[in-house]
C-alpha positions in Angstrom: 10.2 -27.4 3.9 10.2 -27.5 0.6 9.6 -23.7 -0.9 8.9 -23.1 -4.8 8.4 -20.0 -6.7 6.1 -19.2 -9.4 4.4 -16.7 -11.5 1.1 -15.5 -12.9 -2.2 -17.6 -13.4 -0.4 -20.7 -14.8 1.7 -20.5 -11.5 -1.4 -20.2 -9.3 -2.9 -23.3 -11.0 0.7 -25.0 -10.2 0.8 -24.0 -6.9 0.3 -27.1 -4.0 0.7 -26.9 -0.5 0.6 -23.6 1.6 0.2 -20.8 -0.9 0.8 -17.4 -0.9 -0.6 -15.4 -3.9 1.7 -12.1 -3.8 0.5 -9.1 -5.1 2.3 -6.0 -3.5 1.0 -3.6 -5.8 -1.5 -3.1 -4.9 -4.2 -5.7 -4.3 -3.0 -7.1 -1.0 -1.9 -4.3 0.4 -5.2 -2.9 -0.6 -6.6 -5.9 1.1 -5.0 -5.5 4.2 -6.2 -1.7 4.7 -9.7 -2.6 4.0 -9.2 -5.2 6.7 -7.6 -2.8 9.3 -10.6 -0.5 8.2 -13.1 -2.9 9.7 -14.4 -4.6 6.9 -16.9 -7.5 7.6 -16.6 -9.6 4.3 -13.9 -8.8 1.7 -14.7 -10.9 -1.3 -12.3 -11.4 -4.0 -13.7 -12.5 -7.4 -12.0 -12.9 -10.7 -14.4 -11.1 -13.4 -15.7 -7.8 -13.7 -19.4 -9.7 -14.4 -19.2 -11.3 -11.1 -18.6 -8.1 -9.3 -21.1 -5.9 -11.3 -23.8 -8.8 -10.5 -22.9 -9.0 -7.0 -23.3 -5.3 -6.6 -26.7 -5.4 -8.5 -28.0 -8.1 -6.3 -26.8 -6.5 -3.0 -26.7 -2.4 -3.7 -25.1 -2.0 -0.3 -21.7 -3.7 -1.4 -18.7 -1.7 -1.8 -16.8 -2.4 -5.5 -13.1 -1.9 -5.1 -10.7 -2.9 -7.9 -9.5 -1.8 -11.6 -8.2 -3.4 -14.7 -4.8 -2.0 -16.3 -4.7 0.3 -13.2 -7.6 2.5 -14.0 -10.9 2.6 -11.6 -13.9 0.9 -13.7 -17.2 2.8 -14.1 -19.8 2.3 -11.3 -16.7 1.0 -8.6 -16.6 3.3 -5.5 -12.6 3.0 -4.9 -9.8 1.9 -7.3 -7.1 -0.3 -6.3 -5.3 1.9 -4.0 -4.3 2.2 -0.4 -4.1 5.9 -0.5 -7.5 6.1 -1.4 -8.8 3.9 1.6 -6.4 3.9 3.9 -8.8 6.3 6.0 -12.3 4.8 5.4 -14.1 3.2 7.9 -15.5 -0.1 6.4 -17.1 -1.5 9.5 -19.8 -3.9 8.8 -19.5 -3.2 5.2 -19.2 -6.0 2.4 -16.1 -5.2 0.1 -16.1 -7.0 -3.4 -12.6 -6.7 -4.5 -11.5 -7.6 -8.5 -7.9 -6.6 -10.0 -6.2 -7.7 -13.0 -3.4 -9.9 -11.4 -4.0 -10.5 -7.6 -7.5 -11.5 -7.4 -7.0 -13.8 -10.5 -4.6 -15.9 -8.4 -7.0 -16.3 -5.9 -9.3 -18.0 -7.8 -7.1 -20.1 -9.7 -5.3 -21.7 -7.1 -7.1 -25.2 -7.1 -4.7 -27.3 -6.1 -3.4 -25.4 -3.0 -4.4 -27.0 0.6 -4.7 -23.3 1.8 -4.1 -19.9 0.3 -3.2 -16.7 1.9 -2.1 -13.5 0.5 1.1 -11.9 0.1 2.6 -8.4 0.7 4.9 -6.2 2.6 2.7 -4.8 4.6 2.2 -7.9 6.5 5.4 -9.7 5.8 6.5 -11.2 9.5 2.6 -12.3 10.3 3.0 -14.4 6.7 6.4 -15.5 7.6 5.1 -16.4 11.4 2.2 -18.2 10.1 3.9 -20.8 7.9 6.6 -21.7 10.4 3.6 -22.1 12.9 1.8 -24.4 10.1 5.1 -25.9 9.0 3.9 -27.6 5.5 5.4 -30.0 3.6 5.3 -27.6 0.6 5.0 -23.9 0.4 4.1 -22.1 -3.0 5.2 -18.7 -3.3 3.1 -17.2 -6.4 3.9 -13.7 -8.2 1.4 -12.2 -9.8 2.9 -9.4 -11.8 1.9 -7.0 -13.7 -1.8 -7.9 -15.3 -0.5 -11.9 -14.4 1.4 -11.3 -17.6 4.5 -9.8 -16.8 7.1 -10.2 -13.9 7.0 -7.5 -11.2 10.1 -6.8 -9.4 8.2 -6.3 -6.3 6.4 -9.5 -6.5 9.4 -11.6 -7.1 11.3 -9.6 -4.4 8.7 -10.2 -1.7 8.7 -14.1 -2.6 12.5 -14.1 -2.3 12.3 -12.0 1.0 9.8 -14.9 2.7 11.8 -17.8 1.1 15.0 -16.1 2.5 13.2 -15.8 6.0 12.0 -19.0 6.3 15.5 -20.7 5.3 17.0 -18.2 7.9 19.1 -16.4 5.2 19.5 -12.2 5.5 17.1 -9.7 3.9 18.1 -6.5 3.6 14.8 -4.4 3.1 16.1 -0.9 2.6 18.0 -2.1 -0.4 14.7 -3.5 -1.8 13.1 -0.2 -1.6 16.3 1.6 -3.1 16.3 -1.0 -5.8 12.5 -0.2 -6.4 12.8 3.2 -6.3 15.9 3.9 -8.5 16.2 0.8 -10.7 13.1 -0.8 -11.1 10.2 -0.2 -13.5 8.0 -0.3 -10.3 9.7 3.5 -9.8 7.0 4.8 -12.4 4.5 4.4 -9.2 6.5 7.8 -8.0 5.9 10.0 -11.4 2.1 9.0 -11.3 -0.8 11.8 -11.2 -3.6 9.7 -12.0 -6.1 9.3 -9.1 -6.6 5.7 -9.7 -2.9 5.1 -8.9 -1.6 8.0 -6.9 1.9 8.2 -5.9 1.6 8.0 -1.9 0.5 4.0 -3.0 4.4 3.6 -3.5 5.2 4.2 0.6 2.1 2.7 2.1 2.7 -0.7 0.1 6.3 -0.8 1.2 5.2 0.0 5.0 6.8 -3.0 5.8 4.8 -5.1 9.1 2.4 -2.4 9.5 -0.2 -5.3 10.1 0.2 -8.3 12.6 -2.5 -10.9 10.8 -2.7 -12.7 7.6 -5.5 -13.1 4.9 -6.9 -16.3 4.6 -8.8 -17.4 1.6 -12.0 -19.4 2.3 -15.0 -20.7 1.0 -17.9 -18.1 1.3 -21.3 -19.3 0.1 -21.5 -21.6 -3.2 -19.2 -19.7 -5.2 -17.4 -17.2 -3.6 -14.3 -16.9 -1.6 -13.6 -14.5 1.6 -10.8 -13.3 2.6 -10.7 -14.2 6.7 -8.4 -12.2 9.0 -6.0 -14.4 11.2 -4.0 -12.6 13.8 -0.7 -13.1 15.1 0.1 -12.9 18.8 2.8 -14.5 20.4 2.9 -17.5 18.1 -0.5 -18.5 17.9 -2.7 -17.6 15.1 -5.9 -16.3 16.6 
């Protein structure tokens, strides 16, 4: 198994094989929380125009996301797990757009298969890759705004790579580093409702969810994140 780590939108375009698009803070942590909340269709999109168009055509759709970390006009929720962790999304359709994570999904055009990456479902991701046993694995770190390397995404990529290669991981050391030394620690100081400090712990709730989110075509031009569960080593 050849495992490569890439960065940003260009990295997503270079990715091949089984591709993990990584956005720990916060897109793909949010995606797991809304999936656990019962969402029927989770539609990640790249552009604000697409998000607004889908809302206009389908007023019952829920808009979630951000630009520059800030919730946008007309959106129901920002890109914050704290804001949606207790919401019942049963039977609903969510349109999700962010500055980094969803950009990676729509640009991974050469990948054989695409799943999302975050610590909240890390073990399910590792198990899924082992079960699939692809020739090539691409781990794409989307970073801050898909422009600047984010420690949490790079550390997640290395965490997955280590696990697949049988090397040890120290998750508590990762948390300590992100809390005390990394620029990511600024999450602890935020008071803006778009990025509450509680997001830090929620995004680092290791293995909270026993499923992966796989990107699949939806309609003529959209993609949908579908939940795949892991039970005794078999994907459901």
